[in-house]
C-alpha positions in Angstrom: 154.3 -31.7 76.0 158.3 -33.5 75.4 156.9 -36.5 73.6 154.5 -34.6 72.0 157.2 -32.5 70.1 159.9 -35.3 70.3 157.5 -37.6 67.9 156.3 -34.4 65.1 160.1 -34.3 65.3 160.1 -37.4 63.9 157.6 -37.8 62.0 158.4 -34.7 60.1 162.7 -35.8 59.4 160.3 -39.2 58.1 157.8 -36.8 56.2 161.0 -34.5 54.5 162.8 -38.2 53.7 159.9 -40.0 52.5 158.8 -36.6 50.1 162.8 -35.6 48.9 163.2 -35.9 45.2 164.5 -39.3 43.9 167.8 -38.7 42.7 168.1 -39.8 38.8 169.7 -42.3 37.8 170.8 -45.1 34.9 172.2 -48.7 35.3 173.8 -50.9 33.2 172.1 -54.6 34.1 173.8 -56.7 31.4 175.7 -55.9 28.2 177.3 -58.0 25.4 180.2 -57.7 23.0 181.8 -59.5 20.8 185.5 -60.1 21.7 187.4 -58.6 18.5 187.0 -56.2 16.1 188.9 -57.3 12.1 190.9 -53.6 11.9 191.4 -52.6 8.1 195.3 -51.3 7.4 194.3 -48.9 4.9 197.5 -48.9 2.5 197.5 -53.3 2.4 200.8 -52.7 3.6 201.2 -53.9 7.4 204.8 -53.7 7.3 205.2 -50.3 7.3 204.1 -47.2 9.8 201.8 -44.9 8.6 201.3 -43.4 12.2 202.5 -39.7 12.1 200.8 -40.1 8.4 197.7 -38.0 7.1 194.3 -38.8 8.2 192.9 -39.6 5.0 194.2 -42.7 5.0 191.9 -43.5 8.7 188.9 -46.0 8.9 187.1 -47.2 10.8 186.3 -50.4 12.2 183.0 -51.0 14.0 181.5 -54.6 16.4 178.3 -54.5 17.7 177.4 -53.3 21.0 173.9 -54.9 23.0 173.3 -53.5 26.5 170.5 -53.6 28.9 170.0 -50.2 30.3 167.2 -49.0 33.5 166.8 -45.9 34.5 165.8 -45.0 37.7 164.4 -41.3 38.6 161.5 -38.9 39.4 160.3 -37.6 36.1 161.5 -38.5 32.4 165.1 -38.6 31.8 166.4 -38.5 28.4 169.8 -41.3 27.3 171.6 -38.6 25.3 175.7 -39.9 24.5 177.8 -42.8 25.1 181.1 -42.5 25.2 183.2 -45.0 25.2 187.1 -45.3 25.7 190.0 -47.2 24.7 193.0 -47.9 27.0 196.6 -49.9 26.5 197.1 -53.2 28.8 198.5 -51.4 31.1 196.1 -48.6 31.1 197.4 -45.6 29.3 194.3 -43.8 27.7 194.7 -43.8 23.6 191.3 -42.3 22.2 187.9 -41.5 23.8 184.5 -41.4 21.0 181.1 -40.5 22.2 178.3 -40.5 20.0 175.6 -38.3 20.7 171.9 -40.2 20.5 169.8 -37.9 18.8 166.9 -37.8 19.4 167.6 -39.0 23.0 166.6 -42.2 24.1 163.3 -41.2 26.7 162.9 -43.2 29.7 160.5 -43.7 32.6 161.2 -44.4 36.3 161.7 -48.3 36.1 162.1 -48.7 32.3 164.4 -50.7 31.2 165.5 -50.8 27.3 167.4 -53.1 25.3 169.8 -51.3 23.5 172.0 -51.5 20.2 175.1 -49.5 18.9 177.5 -50.1 16.4 181.1 -49.0 18.6 183.9 -48.1 15.9 187.3 -47.6 16.0 190.0 -46.5 14.1 192.7 -47.8 12.7 195.5 -45.0 14.0 194.3 -45.9 17.3 194.3 -50.5 16.4 197.5 -49.4 15.3 199.5 -47.6 18.7 197.3 -51.0 20.7 199.5 -53.2 18.8 202.7 -51.1 19.0 202.1 -51.2 22.8 200.9 -54.9 23.1 203.7 -57.0 20.9 206.0 -54.1 18.9 204.6 -55.0 15.5 203.0 -53.8 13.3 200.6 -56.6 11.9 197.4 -54.9 13.5 196.8 -57.1 16.6 196.8 -56.7 20.3 194.3 -56.3 22.9 192.7 -53.1 24.4 190.9 -51.9 26.9 187.5 -50.3 27.1 185.7 -48.4 29.3 182.0 -47.6 27.9 178.9 -45.3 29.4 176.2 -43.3 28.7 175.2 -40.2 30.1 171.2 -38.7 30.0 169.9 -36.3 32.1 166.7 -35.6 33.7 164.6 -31.5 33.5 166.8 -30.8 37.4 170.3 -32.9 36.2 173.0 -34.1 34.1 173.2 -38.3 34.9 175.9 -40.2 33.9 176.0 -44.6 33.8 178.8 -46.7 36.6 182.1 -47.6 33.6 181.7 -51.1 32.2 185.3 -51.7 31.2 185.9 -55.2 28.9 188.8 -56.4 26.8 189.0 -56.3 22.9 191.4 -57.8 20.3 191.9 -55.9 17.2 192.9 -58.2 14.5 194.0 -58.0 11.3 
């Protein structure tokens, strides 16, 4: 009788484990991005400091970001936002950028997608990287970018692991 109860208990635990809902996850398999981005000085004069100036002089420059993403989950999941954080070489956070994916990108269990985005940076943040990098006003510097994707299923919020890369800002 004891053996029957023990084997029944083991079977019950196995069935509970086997039937438990699968945890959804987004996995970044690979990515590619240019190693540099050209930044445009809004007034064409790199010798002046406009870091404290009006936001009307902000310009945006972007670089193509290609990524291969895999979704695993019990139900259809949706990729709905990309986030990239610009940091100084020492790790100081300069600015967080985000883009809502609309409509959200549907993904089924085991599906792999190749996605392409233009990730953009403003020249005010590039100037901050420049001033931390070599204390000049030449719009040259190297920043660290951390990137991740978020998504949802009917039951949970999901987030990919972070990937990081260095990005050179050039005038």
